[in-house]
N, C-alpha and C positions, 0 to 999 in steps of 0.2 A: 505506467500502464503494464498490466500483466502480459507477458509473452504467451503466445500460443505454443502448443507442444512442438510443432514443427519448426518454431523459431529458436528453440532451446538447443544449446550444444549438448554433446553426450554428457559432459561433466555436469552441466546444469540439470539435465534430466535425472541423472543419478542422485543428485542432491535433493531435487524436488520430491522424489519418491523414496527418499531415505534408504538408498541402496549403497552399501559400502563396497562390495565386490560383486561383479556380474555372476560369477560362479557360486557365490554365497546365497544370493536371492533373499527372499523374505524369511523372517522367523515365524513360527506358528502363532505367536502373539500378534505380530503385525498382520498376518492373514485374518485373524479373528476381528481385529479392529477395522480393517478395510472392508470386510464382509458386512459388518454392522453398519459402516458408514455408507457404502455404495450399493449394498444388496448383491444377490447372486447374479451370475452372468447368464441371464436368460431373458427371453422376451415374453411378456404376459399378453394374453389376448382375451377379449370378452366375447362370449357367445350368447346369441339370443335364443332362449328356450323355444322348443317347437310349439308348446302350448300357447306361448305369447304370439308366435307367428300366426297361429290359427285364429286367435281372438282378434288380431289386428285386421283380419279380412272383413270383420263386421263393422269396422269404423268407416261407414259410408252412408251418406244421407239416404240414398235410395233403399239400402238394406234396412236402415232404421224404420222407414215408413212401412216396408213390407212386414217387418217383425211385429210392429204395432197392429197392422191389419190382420195378421195371422192370429194374434192374441184376441182381438176384438171379435173376429168370426168364431173363434173357439168358445169365447164367453157366451156368444149368442147361440151356441149349439150346432153350428155348421162345421162339423168335424172334418168332413172330406175336403171342404174348401180350405180350411186352416192347414190341413196336411199338405195339400198341393202347394200352397204359398210357402210353407216351411221347407219343402223339398227344393223349391226355386232358390230360397235363401242359402241353403246348405250347399247346393251345387255351385253357386257363385263363389262361396267362401272356399270350397275345396280347390276350385280352379286357381284362385289367387294364392292359396297356401302352397300348392305344389310348385308354382312359379318361384316363390321366395325360398322355399326349402331347398330348391336345386341350386340356389346361388352359393358359390363356394367361398371359402374363407382364406383370403390371401395370407393372413397372419400365421396360419398353421404352416404354410409353405416356407415363410420366412424363418420360422422357428426350426424347421427341418434343415435349413441351410447352415445353421450354426454348427460348428465343429463338435464332435462327440467327445474327443479327448485332446489333451495338449501336453507337451513336454515342458516342464518348468524346473527352475532351480529353487529349492527351499532348504534352508539351513545347510547349505553346502552340498546337497545331494540333488542330482538330476533325476527327476521322477515323472511318471505319467499320471495325470490327474484328470477327472471328468472336467470338461470345458465349463460346466456350470459352476465349478468351484474356483475358477480363475478369479483373482481379485486385482484391483488397481495396484500397480507397483510390482506385480509378479514379473520375473524375467522368463520369457518364453523362448525356447529353442525351435527354429524352423529349418526344414529341409525339403527338398523336392518331393512333391506328392502330398504335403501337409495342407490342411485347410487352416487359415488363420483364425484363432479362436476368439479374439477380441481386437480392439484397435490398439496398435502398438507403435511406439516410437523406436525405430530401428537404431540399434547402438553398435551392432557389428554386422558386416555383410561381406560374403565371399561369392561374388557373381550371383547375388540373390535376385531372382526375377519373379514377379507375381502377376498373375492374370487378373485384371480388374475390370474387364469389359462389361460385365453385367452391372457393375456399380457406376462406372464412369463413362461407358460408351466407347472407350479407346480400344481398337482392335488388337494392338500388340501388347504383350506382357511388358511390365514396367520394371526397369532395372532400379533397384533400391540403393540408396546411399545413406551415409550417416551424418553428412554435414548439415548444419543448421541453415534454414532458409530465412532470408531477411524480410521479405515482403509479407506483412500480416494478412494481405488479401489474396495470397496465392490460392488459385482455384484447386478444388479437390483433385482433379486429374493431374496436377503438377506437384502435389505434396509427396515428393519422392522419398522422403525419409520416414513416412508413415506406412504401416500395413493395416488393412481394414478387415474387420470380421467378415467371414463368409467368402473372401477371396482365396485363391489357391496358389501355392508355390509351384512354379513350373521348372525352376532349376536353381542350383546353388544352395547356399545355406546362410543362416544368420541368426541373430538374437535381437529381441526387442523387449522393451518395457511396456507393460500394459498401462494405457492412459485412459481407457474408457471400457466399460463393460455393459452388457445388457442393453437397456433402452438408450444409453448415452452413446453407444457406438453409432457409426454412420448408418449401418443397416438397421439398428434399433430406432434411429430417428425416422427412417423410412417407414418402419412398422407403425410408429406412433402417428405419422402422417396418414397412413392407410386407415388406421383405427379411427382417427378423428375426422376423416373425410366424410362429410354428410352425403347420404344418398339423396340426390335431387329427383323430384318428379320430372318425368319427361314432358316436353311441351304438349303432346297429345293428351297425356293423363291429366295435366293441369286444366286443359281446355274442357275435357270431359267432366272433370270434377266441378268446374264452374258451371257447365251446362246442367249437370245433375242437380246442383244446388238451386240454380235458377228455376228449373222445372219444378222441383219439389216445393219451393216457396210459393210459386204461382198456384200449383194444384192444391196445396194445403189452404192457401188463402181463399180459393174458390170453394173448397169443401166447407170451410167454416161459415162463409157467407150463405151457402146453400142450406146448411144445417139450421142456421138462425132464421132465415126466411121461411123455411118449411115448418119450423116450430110455431112461428106466428100464424101461418096459414092453417095449421092443425089438420093437414090432409092425412098424414101418416101417424101411426103410433110410434112411440120412441124407439122401440126395437126394430120396427120396419125401416124407419128413417135412418137409424144408425147403420143397418145393413146396406141400405141404398148408398149412403155416403162412403162407406168402406168399399162397396162395389165400384163406385166412381173413382176412388183413389187407386184401387188395384188396376182398374182399366186404364187410367191415365198415366200411371207410373210406368216408364219403359224398363220393366225388370229384365228384359232381354238385352239391355244395353251393355252391362258388364260382360255377360257371356258372349254376346255377339262380337264385341271388340276383341275378346280373348281368342275366339275361334279364327277371326280374320288374321290376327297377328300370328297365332300358332301355325296356321297353314303357310303364311309367308316365311316363318322361321324354318319350317320343314322343307319348303322349296329351296331356300337358300342353302341349307345343309346338303341337299341332294345334288343341286345343279350349279351352285355358285361358290363352292369351297368355303362356306362361311358357317360357323357355329355361333348361334345367338343364344346367350345364356338366360336372358330375361326378355320376355315377350315385347314389352314396350320399346326396347332398345332398337328393334328392327325398324320401327317407324321413326324414331328419333333421327336416324340418318337422313331421312327425307327433309328434315327441317334444319339441318346443320348449316351454319354460316361460315364456320372456320374449322379446318382440320389442322391441329397442331401435331407434328409428327417428329419422331426420332429420325436420325439419318442412318446410322450404321445398322445394316441388316433390314431396314425398312425401305428407305429410298434407294439404298445401295446394297450390293450383294454381301458385304462384309467378307469379300474374297479379293485380296490385293492382286492387282494385275499389271504387268509391265505393258505400257502402251507406246513408249518411245525408247529407241536406242540411238544414241548420238556418238559418232566417232569424229575424229579430226576432220575427215573429208566427206562425210555423208551422214544422212539422217534416215533411220528406218522407223516405220510404224508397225504396230502389231495388232492384228485383228483378234476377235474372240475375247470374251470376258469371263472372269471367274477362274476357278482352279481346273475346270474341265479342259483338257489340252486339245481343244478344237479351235482352229484359226491358223494364221500364217504370218510370217514376217514379210512386210511389203516395202518396196522402195518406189516412190513416185507412182503409187497406185498399182504396181505390178508385183507379182511374187518375186521376192529377192533371191538371188543366187547366194548360196551359203559359201562365202569367201573364207579364206583361212583366218582372217581377222575376226569375222563374225563367229566362226566356230570356236575360236579361242575365248571370245567373250561369253558365249553360251556355256562352255565347259567351266570357265572360272566361276560363273554364277552358280552352277550346279555343285561344284566341289567346295567352295567357301560357304558351307551350308551345313546345318545340323538338324534340318527339318525333314520330315517324311511326308510324301504325297501318295495317297493310295485311293483306289476305287472300292467303295463299299456299297452294295445294294444299288448299283447304278449311279451313285453320287461320288464325286471326287472330293476327298477331305484331307486336311493336313493334320499332322501331329507336330506342333512346333509353332514357329513364328510366321504370321501372314506374309511379311515382306520376303522372307526366305522361300516360302511356298510359291510366290509369284515367279521366282527364278527357276524353280523346278518345272512349273507349267510351261514357261517360255522354252526351256530346253526340250521338253516333250513335243511341243508344237513343231519345232524345227527339225529335231534329230531323232524323234521317236523315243520309246520308253526304255531302250537299252542304255545302261549307265556308261559313262566314258571309261576307257581302259586305263585307269590310273590306280595305283596302289597307295593308300594313305600311309604316311609316315608319322606326321604329327599335326595337331590342330590347336589353334589359339581361339578359344570361344569369344563371343562378343562380350565386351566390357564397356559399361557406360562411360568410364573415364577416358577410354580410347576411341570408342564408337566405330569399331571395325572388327571383322573376324577374318581369320586366314587359315589356310590348310597347305601343308607341304606334302606333295605327292611325287610318285615316280612313274614315268610312262613306260611302255613296253621296250623302248630302246635303252632304258636304264638312266635316262636324264631326270634330274630332279627339278621340279617346278613349284614355285610358291604362288598360290592364287589368293587374292584378297578382294574383299568388297566392304564398303562402309560409307561413312559420311564423306561427302566430296571435299570439305575443307581439310580433313585429315589426309586424304589420299593425294590431294593436289600438292601439299607440302612435300610428301614423299616423292612424287613425280618430279618436282623441281630439283631434287637432289641428284637424280640420274639422267634427266633430260635437260640439256643446256638451252634448247630452243622451246621449252615448254611454254605455251601461250596461255597463261592463267586467265587473262581477260576474256579470251574466247570461251573457255570452259565456264567461267563464272557467269557470263551472260546467259548461257544455256540453262545453268542452274536457276538463275533468277526467273527466266521465262517459264520454265517448267513449274517452278514454285507458284508463280502467279496464276497458273492454270489449276492450282490445287493439287499438284502432284508431288509425291515424295520422291526425292532424287537420291539415287545410290550410285556411287562410283565403283568401277570394277578395274582391277589391275593384275599384273603378274610380274614375276621375275624368275629367271633361270638361276639355279643355285648350284654351287660346287658339290661334288659327290660327298664331301666331308660333312656337310650340314645335315644334322639329324633332328634338330629342334628349332622351333620358331620362337624368337624373342622379339620384343618391341624394338630393341636396338637394331636387330637385323633388318626390320622393316624400315626404320628411320634412315637406314643407309641408302634407300632409294628403291623405287619400283617403276615399271613401265605402265602408264595409264592406258587402258584399252578404250574405255568410253564410259558414258554415264547412262543410266536407265531412269525414265520417268514412270513412276508407279502410282496407280490410283485405285481406290476402292470404287469400282465402276457402278454407275447408276443401273438399276434394274430396267431392262428394255421396256417393260410394260408400264413403267411409271410415267414417262413423258406424255404419251397420249392420254393417260388417265388424268394427269394434271391439267391438260388442255381442256378436257371435257368438264372437269370440276370448275375451272375458271369460267368457262362458258356458262355454267349453271349458277354463277355468282358465288361459288364457294371458294374462299381464300384458303391458301395452304401456308402454314408457318413451320419452318424447319428448326428444330431445337436439337443441339448437338454439343458434345464435349470437345469437338474439333477446334483447331486453330481458326480464327476468323477468316483468314485468306483462303484456306482450304474449303471452309464451309460456303463462302461466297461463290467460289468457282464451281462447286457442285450445284449450288442453287441456280446459277446461270445456265449450266449445262442441262439441267432438268427443265428449265423454263418455268421456274417456280412462280415468277412474276415478271412483268415487263421490265421493271427496274428493281434490283435487289439492294436492300438496305440491311446492314449488319450491326448488331449490338452484342456485347459480351455480357455474361452473367455478372461479372464484377461491376460493370457500368450500370446494370439494372439495379444492383444492390444499393447504389448511391441515390436512387430515385425513390420518391414516395408519392402517394396520392394520385392526383390527375396526371402528373408528369410520368409516373410509371405506366398508367393506363395508355397514355398517348404513345409512349415508346413501344408498348406491346402492339398497339394498333398500326403504328407506322413502319415497323421493321418486319421483314419477312424471314430473316435468319437470325437465330440466337446462338452464339458460339460460347464455348468454355462455360457451359451451364452446370449447375448442381441439381440434384433431385428437387431441392426446395425451389430453385428458379423455375423449374418446369411446372411445379404446383402453382406458384405465384402467377405465372403467365396464363395458365388455364383459368385461374380465379379472376384475373384482370379482364380477360376476354368475356367471361360470364357476367361480370359486374358491368361491362359495357353493353350488355344486352345481346351478346352473341351466343347462339347455341353452338357449343364447342365439342368436337370429337378429338380424342387423343389417341395416337397410335404409337406403339413401342414394343420392345422385346426384352428389356433388361430390368433388373431389380430396381435400378434408379428411376425407371418409368412408372413404378407401381403407384405412388401417391397420386400422380397426375392422371393415371388411367382410372383410378377410383373416383377422383374428384370430377372428372369431365362428365358432360351430359351423356356421352357414350365413349367408353374406353375400348380400344381395339388392339388386341395383342396378336403377335405372329405365332402361328401354331407349330412350325417346324423348328425354328431356331430360338423361339421365345423361351424365357425362363418360366418355371412353374409359377413363380410369384407374379410375374406380369400377366400370365393367363388367368390366374385366379382373381386378380384385381380388375380384369376387364369385363365388359358386358358382351363382347363379341370377339371371336377368334378367327383369323384368316388361316385356314388349314394349309394353304399352299404358299404362305408367306408372300402373297402377291398383292402389293399395294394397289395395283390396277383394279383389284376386286372392290376397292373402296368406291370407285365411281359406279360400278355395277350395283353395289349395295345402296348407294345414295339414290340411284334410279329406282331400285326396288322399294326403298323406304318411301319415296314420293308416291309410287303407285299404290302402296299399301295405305298411305294416309288418304289419298283420293278415294280409295275404295271403302275405308272406314267412314269417311265423311258421307259418301253416297249411302252407306248402310244406315247411318244415323238419320240422314234426310228422308230415308225410306221408312225407318222404324217409327219416328216421332209422330208424323201425321196420323198414322193408324192408331197409335196409342191415344193421342188426343181425341181422335174421332170417337173412340170407345168411351172416353170420359165425357165427351160432349153429349153422346147418346143418353147417358145416365143423367147428366145435368139437365138437359132439355126435358127429360121425362119427369124429373123432380119438379121443375118449374111448371110443367103442364099438369102436374098432380095426377099422373097416370101410374099404372102398375109397372114394375121394373121389367124391361124386355130381355135383359141379359143377366146370367148368373156369374158370380165371381170366377168359377171354374172355366166357364166359356171365355171370359176375358183373358184368363191366364193361358188358355189354349191358343188364342190369337196372338198374344204377346210373346209366348215362349216357343211353343211347338212350331206354329206356322211361320213366325218371324224368323226364327233361327234357321229353319229349313230353307226358306226362300233366300235368306241372306247368304247362304253358301254360294249363291251365284256371284256375289261380289268378290269372293276369294279368287275366282278365276278370271275376273275382268282384266283385260290387257291394259297396258299403260296408254294414256292419251297421247296424241301426237304433240311433239314439241315439249315433252315433259322436262328434258334436260336443258331447255333454253329459258326456262323460268328462273327468276331469282328466288332465293329461299323465302318462305313466308315470314312475315314480321313476328318477332318475339312478342308474346303477350297479346297477339291478335285473337279475336273471338273465332271460335270454330265455325260459327254461322254468320253470314253477312245479312244485310237487310232483305235482299231478295229471297234468301233461304227461309227467313222467318215468315215473310209474306206468303211464300208458296206453301209452307207447312200450315199456315193459318187457313188459307182458302181451301186446301185439299181436305183438311180435317173437318171443316164446316160442311163442305159439299158431301163428303162421305157420311157424316152423321145425319144430315138432313135426308139424303136418299134412303138411308137405312130406316129412319123413323117413319118416313112417308110410306115406304114399301111394307113395313111391319104393320102399320095401322090399316093399310089397304087390305092386306091379307086377313086381318082380324075382322074387318067389315064384310069380307066374303065368307065368313063363317068358319075360317080355318082356326085350329086350336092354337093356344098361346105357345106351346112347345114347338110346333111346326114353324110358327112365325119367328120365334127367336132363333131357330136353326137356320132359317133363311137369312136372318140378319147376320149371323156368324159368317155364312157363305158370301154375303154381299161384301163384308169387310175383307175377307180373305181374297176373293176374286178381284176386288178393287186394288188390293196390294199387288197381285200378280200383274195386272195391267199397268199399274203405276211403276212397277219395276222397270219396264221397258223405257219409260221416260227418264228415270234416274240413272240408268246404266251408263249412259254416255252423254256428252255435251252436244253431240251431233243429233240431227233429227232422227226419229225412230225409223223412218223409211230411208235408210242409207246403207252403205256397205258395212257399217259397224253393227247392223242388226244381227248378223251371223258371226260376229267376231268372238263370241263366247258361247260355243255349242253346249257347254255343260249347263248353262242357264236353263236350256229347254229340258234337259234331263231332270234338273232339280224341280222345275215347275211341274213336270209329270209326277214326280214323287209327292209333291204337295197336293196335287189333285187327288191322288190315290188316298192320301191321309184324310182329306176332306170327305171322300166317299165312305171311308171307314167310320169317321166321326158321325156321319149322317145315317148310315144304314146298319152298322154292327150293333147288336143288342147291348153288350156290356159297355160299349162306348156311349150309347144312348143313355144308359143308366148313370154312368159316371159324370157325363157332361150335360145332362138334361136336354138331349136332342131327339129328333124324330125324323122319319122319312119325308122327303120333299117331292112335290109335283114338278112336272116339266115347266109349268108357268113360273114357279118360284125360281127354278134354275135360270130361266130366261131373264127374269128381273135381275138376278145376281150378275149375270154376264153383261147385261146392258149397263148396269151401274159401273162396272169396271171400264167399259168402253168410254163412257162419259168422262170419267176421271182422266183417262189417257188423252182424249181429244183436247180437253181444256188445258192440261199441262203442256201438251205439244204446241198449242197455239201460243202459250206464254213463252216457250223456248224459242219459237220462230221469231217472235217480236224481239227477244233479247239478242239473238244472233244477227238480226238486221241492224240493231243499234250498234253492235260491235263493229 
């Protein structure tokens, strides 16, 4: 079996890639051969042309029918009618186009992350070449500040440390080594002899052999996953598509039957019959449906951006949150601060707790719940942690940030909390940097009295051995128990010690330290949970939304964090490696049954999201790293962090939390559910009036009478009046108990049986009242134009009264009547538009209307009252049954 690159020794690596000497590198001939074999070191991306995006907007059943209707009316010589229908079609297409055109391309951001230049050895010369020209087998030289240009097998390392958090999720930079790894299943975060493209060198230097370029690198694989991730339609869009198709099939079926029946009856000429059928289709088709849905979503998006620290990049995404069953989330930087914090200090005879989280130095050291006195021993511990350190902690724009290692930063914050921001009065003499072989760092200093002191901090197992050398009564079992207990809580444990040195010592050596130190104590350090996460998780659990934590952390640490957060009543953990061994149903069940996924790769995250979706779960994914990008793109809704998130993560996501506050997720879910409710209300409101218009025409054809409504009048009702009135639903507040509901079932119909029944009887009543009133006016000697104008106003006023029934599930006469003051403003605007339609000359000419009498207005108002009374009786019966 072929070994993986991290399993090869340095000698085997050089042999595999045909390298004689590191400083010799490849020959020009080898470079050409490798370039031909593996291609250039760049990531390709495919872009959808803008014209194709625009044409895609017309791929909609409702739009097809409208375009055919416009063509037929144009053929029949009704140019103004055809023009108005065409304008409706184009407006809908433009709305959809601008939504899609604004969606960003994550692949471009990934390409930007690739290094621009690299230093390589070729034909015995060290030279800088464009990163795109790097080939497999090239020997690359790395030093602090460099971006890694491709995936490398490290063959030489001098304190080489690389920051990989965006790729692996690990907060600390990784010390690189050259030894081969035995286990072929070693997870990405533990492949310490490899360096990955797009990561950055934080310290030291080294050399590596290129083992993968372009799409074959780890970041290249991520870009491929992002590229291949299919955009899934949101649950609401699927439901609306199904509804639109169903409505279209029914309307077209009825239109065909009416056309055939009327041909046999020979009441109308072919041209008149054709126009009548087209008029019925235009009246029945809810052309306002796409635009209305977009308006409600757009206003929800705007509100979330202004008031809820949330940028939603695609309109349907805001509603998708309302139907989410599962939130799969990254841990570092999302559920936790990604700011290591000392929480425990343990000495031989006492235990301190530390308040405050993150790098901001607010908080204090406590003992038994009270502020601790800074003893000489505690002061020494704080100074040792501060001095044995090469990280910088600074305040920039009101935020405390580190330049260096998170663990070291936690000791600086601890010192500032207890002793203020003035540095200890020590003069540095020598420093021993952290080295993964020894796992500690030390600094030799001189105090104002001229005494030399050596401070050290590092891995407990290393410092305990040193302490045993100088302390005959050193109780290793006592200290080991505390290390085990802190580790079980998910905390990283760092030991701190010191030793007074003779005046003659001017240099720190490992031999000097092995001679013995005095152990002061150990610190328990954790990446603290965000304060807002715990109540948000509780609210989500109450709402029936499960939360799954996916992290690169150790399983023990991940489980402890999950328990601290209250992720679930009982936490089950599985690793990425264990998941890789499962297939089919076993994999799905493991994903459903476990709440924490540790030591995961970017592919694991993607597979977890896919398994949840295949199990019928509407899935949201939150994250901030490059490694989260494929899963963010694949999820039903991807949510990225705005402040600490990488550009790749933000571009792959549908939504960005500008304050990096995971707690905003529960607010967004609430908002998504409110928006879904309001869209459903607007559809329940829109369809009966559209069907009523179609029924008016259908009944007229069957009764063999003259057409009472013109196509432009129908479009006025469906587009202008419908959208105007439906603005009221944008501002409708959330129903009581919204976050106590379980998520709606995947694949469920938008409308239930009662919804369909109510739409049927409302549309029939509205149509019958309109026809009866129209015929009565004609019998009174009123002109056809006035009678049709009254019919338009009957339908519109019926809409207005019906609005009050649909607005809320509570009776119309209740405190909810005034819960949406803007509804009354919108109704006022609609009434003004109706007056303009009825009385302004150019409107009369464009829409075939005329001035009305008070009697006609009285009939229109009475019609609306009848609709409201009947639907409210229905509502009261339903409430009593509940």
